[in-house]
N, C-alpha and C positions, 0 to 999 in steps of 0.2 A: 504493499498500500504504499503511494507518494506522501511525502510532507506534507502536501495540501489537503489532502484527503484524509491524514490521522486528524489532521487540526479539524476539519470540519465535521468529522464522526465526534468529537467532543461533547457537543450538546445535544446529542442524538444516539449517543450511546445506552445498551442495554440497562447501563446501571449508571451512568454519569447523567442520563437523562431526569433521572431525579433529586440528583446533587445541584443542578440547574434551576430546576421549580423549586427546591425547598431554601435556594439563594434570594431568588426573588420573592417569593414570599416572605423573609425577614426582610427585605429591602421597603417591601409595601408597605407592612407593618411600622416598621422607621419609619418612612418617610410621608406616610398618612397626617399623622398632627402637626409636621412641619409646615407640609403643603396648605396645609388649611391656613396660616399666617402670612400667605406671600400677600396679602392684601394689604396687610398692616405695614407693609415694610413699602409701599407704592410711595410717590414723591409725585404728584401731579401739579404743583408749584413752577410755573413758566422758568421762572428765574432761577429755579436750581438746576436746568437743563443748561445754560449758559457757560461756557470756560470763565473759568478765575480772572484772566485778562480781558473780558468783555465790557465796555463802558460802563453798561447798563448794570452790571454784575458789581463791579466795582461803586456805583452810585448807591444800591442796597448796603453794601457792607458799610461805606463813610454816612448816610441816612441815619441808620443804627443813632447816632450821637443825638440825633435832632427830633427823631418819630418813632414811636414803640415798634419794635420789628415784626413781622409776620404778622401785620395787620392789613387787612379786607375790608375797603368803606365799601358797606351795603347802604343803596341808594335806598331811598322809602320816596316813593313822589304819588302825589294824590293829584286829580283831577276832576273837575265840573268844568265842562265845557263853557255852560252860562256865566260860569265866575265863581269862585268860589266866596264862599258867604262867612260871618262871623262865627255859624255855630262850627262849620268846616275847619277854620282856625284855630278854634277854641280843640275840638277834637286833635288834629293835628297835635298842638303843642302837650294835650294831656297825654298822645302816645310817648311825644317825648321820653318825657318822665318814666313813662313803663320800658321805654327801650331801653334807658338806662341800666334796669334791672336786670335785665337779661345775662344770662352766663357767657364770659366770655366778652363781653362789649368791654371797652377800656379806653380811656379818656373823655371828653367830654362828647356828647351827639350834639350836632349843628343843627338848627333849625328849629320852626319850619321856616326857610325859603321861599318868598314869595317868585312867582313869575312874572315878566314884564306886563304880559296880556292880562292878567289878574286872572288864569284860569285855572294854575295850578300851583302847588308845594313841594315843597323837596326837605328831606332831611338826609343829613349823613351820619350813619351809625357808624363806628367804627369797631370791628370786629376781630379779635385774636384770633390766628390759626396755628396749632403747632405744626412746624414744619417738618418736626420729626415723628415717626411712627403715623397714625392714621386720621390727621389732623384735617386731612381733605373732609374725610367722611364726617367729623365730631362740629364740622360747620354746620352741616345739613338740619338738625334739630335746632339751630340756633334763628336760623334764616324762617325757618317755618313757623318758629313761636313767633318772632317779628311779624309774618305775614298774619298768622291770627290778631296780633293785636292793632295792626292795620286793616282788616278787615273788618273787626268788630266794630257793630254802631256805627254805620258810615252813613247809613239813610242818603242814597245814594250817590255819595263821594266814591269814585272809582281810586283804588289804593294796589302798587305795586311795590314788590320790592325786586331792589335788579342793581347793577351798577357788578364792579369787580365780586363781592360776596354773593351776591345775588345770582350771577352766572357759577361762582364757584361750587355754587351746594347744588344747581340744575345741572352743572354735569355731572357731580358726586352722585345725582339721583340714578344716573343713566349707569355708570359704573357699578354703583353698590348693588351686588345681589346678581347684575347680569349675568356673569361671570357662570353661575351654576345653571341660569336658562340658556345659556349659551353654548354651555357643554352638553346639554340635552337634545338642543337643536342640532348641532354636529352631529351627537351622534346617532341621530334618528335619520341624517343625510348618508350617513357611511353604513349603517342597516340596511337603509332599501338599496342603495347602490350594492350592498357584498349579496343581500340576497339575488338580485337581478345577476351579476355577476358568477355567483358559484352556483345558482338554481337548487341549493342545499338550505333547509331548514334550521339547520344548524353548525354549519361551519362559519359561520360569521362572528360567531360566539366566540371562536380563539383569537384571530390579529384583535377583534375587538379590546376582550380581555387584555390583551398586550401592550395594545394602546393608550388603555386606562392605567393601567400600573406604569407606562413609560411617563406618562404626564404628570402622574402622580410623583414618581422620582426626580424628575426634573424639576418642578415646582417645588420641590423641600430643597435641591441642590442652589434653586436662584435663590429662594428664601435665605439661606445662609451667606450666599454671598454679598444678597443686599444688606441683610444684619450687619455681618462684621467684615466686609470685603469694599465696601463703599459700590458697590456696583448699583446702577441709577436703575430703579423698574418705574413705569407708569399704570395706568389703567389701559392705555392704548396696546403695550408691549405683552400685558398679561392676558387681552384678549388675542390676538394674535398668535400667542403662544401656542395657544388651544387648537386652532383651524389648524396652524403649522404639525403641531404633532399628530394629531386624527393625520389631516393630508399625507403628510410624508410618512409618518408610520405604515400608515395604512398600502401607501404605494410601494413600499419595500414586502409588504406582507404578501400582496398581490402578485408580484414579482416572483418571491421565494416559493408560492403554494402555487405556481404554473407550473415553474421546473420541476417541483417536488411530483406534481401531477404527473407532469412526463414521464420521470424516470418509475415513477408506480407502476407504468406500462410496460416498464423493462428490467425491473427487479420483482423476486418475489418478497425478498424481506426489506418492509419498511425502511428499517435503521439503514441498510445497506443504500437503498433509494435516496435518503435524505442525505445521510452524507454526500452520495455524487452530488444530488439538488446543490449543496451547499457549496462545494468544492466547485462546480462551475457558475452557478448565479453568484454565489460570496463575494466574489472580486469583482463583481460587475456593480451590485448593490453595495459594497465598500466604497467604492471610487464614485459612484452617484452621490453617497451620502457624504463623503470626504469634499466633492464639489462643493455641495452645499454649504457644510459648515467651512470650508476656508472662505466663501465669498461671503458669509455673512461676518467671517472675522474681521475683513478688511474695513467694515464701519467703523473698527477699534481706532483707523487713524481720523476719523471723523472728529469736528470740534463740539458739535451741539452734542451735551451728554444723551438725551434721549435717543439719538442716533447710534452714538457711539457704545452708548449698553443692548441696543437693540439687537446686534451682531452677537454678543456674547450670550446672551438670553437665548436667542433662536437657536444660536449653536449648539447650545445645553440641550436644548428639548428633541434636535434632530440626532444628537449625538447619544443620548439615552435612549431614543426611539429606535436607533441602528441598533444598538447594543440588544436593545429587546426583541427584537427582529428576526436577529441573528442567534440568538439565544433559547429566550424563552418561547418563540412561535415553535421553531423544531423539536424540543422538547415536549411542549403541549399536543403538536400532530401526532407525533410517533407512540407519545401515550395514547393517543387515543385511537390512532388506525384509521384505516381504510374506511370506515363505516362511515367518519366524518362527513364528507364526501356523498353519503345518500341523497338523494336516490341514485346518483350520475355515479357510484363508485369507479375508479382507473382500475382493471384488473391488468394480470399479466398477459401481455401479447396482444391485447385490445387495440384498436385501431386511432391514432393518432388526429382528433378533430380538424386541428390547425392546416394540414396539409393539403387542404381541399375548402378551405374557407373561405369566409369574405373576403379578409386582407392577401389570401393566396391568388383570390380573383383578380383585387384589385391592383397588385403588383405587375402579373401578368399582362392585363392591359397597357398597364405603363411601358412594359417592355417594349409594346412596338414603337413608339414615340417619347423615347423620355427628355429629349430635348426641349423639344415643344412643351412638354407636361412642365418641366422644373423652369424654363423662361415665362411661360403664360403665368404660373403661380406666382413667381419673383416679383412681375409687373404687378399682379394685383395686388398684393402685399404694399406695394410700393406706394399704386394708389388710395390705398388705406393709410397707409405713413402721414399721408398730405394732411390727415385730419390735425396732427397735432399743430399745425398754424393755427388752430381754435383752441388751445389747450391756454385756459386763464389761470396759471398756478404762482397768481401774486398774493396768496394770502384771502384768509376768507374773515371776516368780521364776525365777533361772536354773535350777531343777532343771525348770521347766514350760516352757522356753525352747526343747528339743528333741525333735523327734517319734523318736527314736531315744533308745537310754539311754548314752549312754558311761559311763568311770567315774568320771568328776566328780559324775555325776549320784549313781551307786550309794553313791558314798563320800560324799555328804551327807548322804544318810539314813542312813547307821551313824553319823554325826557328830550328826544331831537325835536319833539314838537315845542317845546316851552323853554325848555333852557339851552345855556350855552354847551354845543355838542361833546365836548369833554368834562362836562362838570361832575367834582365828585372823584376824578380820578387826574390828577395833577401831574405836569411835567415836573422834576426837581432839576435844581442844576446845584452842584456843590462845586464852591472854590475855594481857593485861599482867602483868606481873612481880608487882606489888604486891599483885593479886588473885588470885594464885596460889593460897592457902587458901580463900576463900570460891568460889574455883569449885568446885575440889576437894572441899568439902564438898557444894556444889550437887550434883555427881555422883552421889556418894557416897549422895547421900540420895535422889537419884531411882530410882521405879518403872522397870523394864525395863534395869536396868543393874547391872551385878557385874563383880567383878575392875576395879574402880579403882585408880589408880596413887595409892600410899601418901603422905599428905602431905608427909614428908621424903624423900620421894623424887623429889619432881616436878623436874623440869632445867626450868633457867632460864638462858635466852641470848638477849644483845641485846635485852635489857629484855620479850623476852616467856615466857610460863611455858607447856608443854606439857603435857597432862594426856587418858592414854587409859581405856578402859572397854571390857568386853564386854557386847554387847545380851544380852538375856536369850531374844529372836525372831532367826529367820535374818533378816539380815542385809539382804537385799531382800523383806522383806514387808512388807504392810501394817502390821503391829503394829511393824515396826521404824520405820518412817515416822513413826508416832504417837509413838513414842518421841522421834524426831528434832526433832520441835516441840514438844514438851512442854520437851526439851532447849534446844532455841535459846529459846524464852519463858522459861526460867527463868534461863539464866547471861547473855541480853540486859539484864534486868532488873538485873542486880547493877552498882550505880556505878560508872563509873570503868574498868570492866574491861574493855570493847571485846572481852568474849568472842566469839568464832564455832566454832561446830561444824561438822567434817568428818567426813571417813572414805566409805568405798564407799556406806554407807547412805545419807549425805548426799547424794552427787553423784546418786545415783539418785533419789532427792526431789526434787534441784533442777530434774534434767533432770526430769522429771513434770509440774511446776509450770512449767518454761519451755514443753514439748509445751502445755501447756493455755492461755498466752498466746497462744504462736502460734497456736493452733486461734482463736480468739478475733479474733484479728488479721486475720488471711490471708484466713479464707473470706468474710467479705462483702467483703475487696477483690478477690479472683478475680472474686466477680462482677458488681463493678462493671466489670471489666477487660471479662468475657466481655461485657456488656451494649452496651456504649462500643463495641466492633468489630461485633458483631451491626447495631449503630443505624450503626454508620458504611458498612457491607458494603451492608445492604439499602434505608439513607435511610429508615430508617420507625421510629417509636415501637412502635407496638404489637406488631410482629412480634417483637422484643427483650426485651419485658417477658414475652410469653406463649411463647416459647423458654427464657427462661431460666427458668421457673419450671416446664416440663417437665423440664429438665434438673436442679433440686433434686427433684422428685418420683421423677427414677430413679434418683438418689442415695441418697432414703431409701428406696426400696425394695432398691433394692440391697445398701444395708447393714444392714438389716432381719433380712430372707432370710439373710445372711453370718451375722448374729449367732445366728440360730437355728440354723445349720448347724454354727457353731464350737463351740455348747454341746451339741446333742444327736445330731448327724451324725460330727464330727470327736471329740467330747470333749476338747477343749482347755479349759485353765485359766482363761484368760482371753485379753486382747487388749493390746499394746502401747498407751499413750495417743495416741502418735501415729499409730496405723491410722486414725482419722477423718478425721484433716486431709488425710494421704496417698490415701487412696481418693479424699474428696472432689477434690482438686486434680485426680488423673488421670480422673476419671468425668466434673468439667465441663468441663476442658481439649477431651479427647478426645469426648465426646458434643456440646460446641459445634463439634467438626471436622465429625461427621456433620450436624450441623442448617444446616453453612454448604455443606457438598458439596449437600445435597437444597433450600436454602431459594433459594441463586444459582441453582440450577437453574430453580426454581419461578418466581423473579423473572424471569430471561431467556424464559420461555416464556409469562409472564404478559403480556409488551409485546407480544406478537402473537396471544394466545389468548384473555386475560382472564385474570384468578386461580384461577376453580375450572378451568378446562380446562387451564392451566397447571398446577394442582396435580398434577392426575391424570397429565398429560404427565412432568412431573420425577419422580414416582416409580415411573411404569413406566421411565425412561431411566436411573437412579440406584439402585434398588430393589436391582436385582440387583448390581452394585459397591458398595454401602454394607454388604450382606450381606456379600459377600465378607471386605472391609474388614473388618469386624467379628470375623467368623471367626479370618481372621489376626491381628487383633488381642489378642482373648480368646484364642487357641492360644497365642502368644508369653507374657501373663504367665503364663497355667494353665503353663507350664512351670515358674515360680517353686518352683510345688511340689513340684517333684522335688528340693528342697534339705530337709534333714531340720531344718529351722528353722519354729517355729510363726508367729513374726511375719511373714518371708518367704510363709510357706506360706497365711496369712490374708490380706496384700496381694495374693498372687497371684489366689485365689479369688475377693476382694471385688471385683477390677479385670475379672475375667474376666467374671465373671457380670452386673456390670454393664454390660459391654459388649454382653454378649449381646443382654441387656431393653433396652437401649438402640437397639440395632440391628433387630431382632426387630418391639419393641412400639414404643416410646416416637416413635423417630423417624420408624419407617415406617408406623404406625397410628397414635397420638394428634396427631403434628403434621400429617399429612397430612388428617383429622378436623377438626383447628382451621382448616386452609386453608379446606377445604369450607367449611366453617359461617358461620367470619367471612368471609372473601370478600374482596373488593375494600378493606375499609377495612382489613387486618391490614396494607396497607401506608402509612397514616397517617403522619404529614401528607405524605408525598411524591405528587408529582403521578399518580402510578398510581394510588391509589388511586381516583383521579378518571375513569379508565378503565370504562365501562359491562361489566359482568359479566353472563354468563348467571345466569337463577335457578336453583335446585336442580332444580326439576319439567323443565327444557330439561334440563338435567345428567341426571338420570334417566332419560331417554329412549333419550340416548346410550350410557349405560352398561349399559342395557338388552342394546340390540344387540349390543354387546361381551361379554357373559357368556351369551349365546346360544353 
């Protein structure tokens, strides 16, 4: 028995399979309680995502001398279109006193402040949020208590709690408890697809069990790293982890199970069949998983902490899922035996259905004119990629970030009608104390800023001066970001001031700038990693270049179609700047997965039958399982669309559509047509490119016989 076969036999040996099972049971028992604590380790404050050298981050640290740290203003706005009455003002004043008694309200509650048109009142309530632990969840009951106070005895006066505190609570409401709902939805999608794929009422239980164990173990590891090693985890990352582990883990299970079923038709002993299946499919699965892991780890070079942490968090999930599918799943499959495939149990010597299946017939039809097939396919994908010109990835305002209409969004619209757009969410400028006057004058004279701290009331402490102003544009709008850029240019030019501009608008602007930097750095790095891995796996240069080109073309087409769907179908206001990067990483890494699944089988068959025949055999053998894997992965990412957040919905749609496009068109049609057209030269410079190959004319004769 070869060394590879001996290693492959370890998870499925007659005795070792029980050891593997005991090990994973122990892992699950230990990991369960830790996985349940992952939500408490999340950091959902945007300022915690920025690098320490970002200007707005420096302002956050310096501003602690002047304002309480970790305070989010909740803006309570009252509106009566016919004009507020004396009773309305009395109610708002009474509410101020009650707000002051709400737990975690710190400092003085300001207001009620009347609007110039006399139709609204505003109250600013500073709420302290614990930035460590689950403070983002703890703010929700405080905001709900304020909403109850504001709504009570209103007598027709409309009241809303909005502003940073209100939005924070509404986002927390989305994240809180939805992880369990998403888990159930994702599991249901996987179960349905596995039932249709396996056509067995029981076989789906094994991969689903392995995925659930892997997710629990991964969450436990991530919790420990977040708690003790500084790993940043937020609500979005936790959701994506669930769908990625389910999707990728189930993909690996499908590939291994398909190869195991093949070998059960060739071997009487199921232990030997699994050892052979692991020995042949295992390297491809490991290479695929490693590609995803290394591609995700390239995010470690990112500036933005939320992007940087996405890499290791997702990589841990994929790595644990890979280990479970290569150890626990084989052990369970051999423990339960052939009956798990009931009612279509593979028996020794039975016919292999893929030899004359759908994908075998599709491959035969492509063999007649492969160049036309790949050229037409590439042109169509290129046309779809032109949709990228309509992608508006310049950021979303908070009010556009929901697909629902929570109270914070309704209140924000009321504020826009009656008060300066940036009210309650000031821009902050900190400078050297000796330049306080110049900085105050510069801020006062800047377009787009009002309500600047008076010159004789600028606070000074520890050699620093603190100046505030109110933006005339919504704090999370592009107009506000342009104002921040102008302010920075102005105050940076003041000699000796060492002035820095911060506040939530500056934080969001710095996040957008860091995201663009990360995209320009990570995208070429991911492509380089993918091509190197493909080169090592396939021992060729031509194949990796062609495959990388198909991956990029697939990504462009997927995001182009998605951009048009966001604009014209879903009517979204735009997209987050990080969407192209996150979509690229997932689609390229996972698309390369399918490249490896297909091309390693083609490489294996090409050694015996030549490249062109090997391409047809490889497509016939893997077309069905790659299709099933793609549908599973697309289904799990589509589950993200159940969240009422625009960014998560957009990411789920783009990745789901891209995976389906990759599965049904790029991998199965475009890549196979290139294999048939380029022939043995696709393996250059390895020795396989010198192996004689059939010409297309001879291949057409065999294809014609198959399609008859």
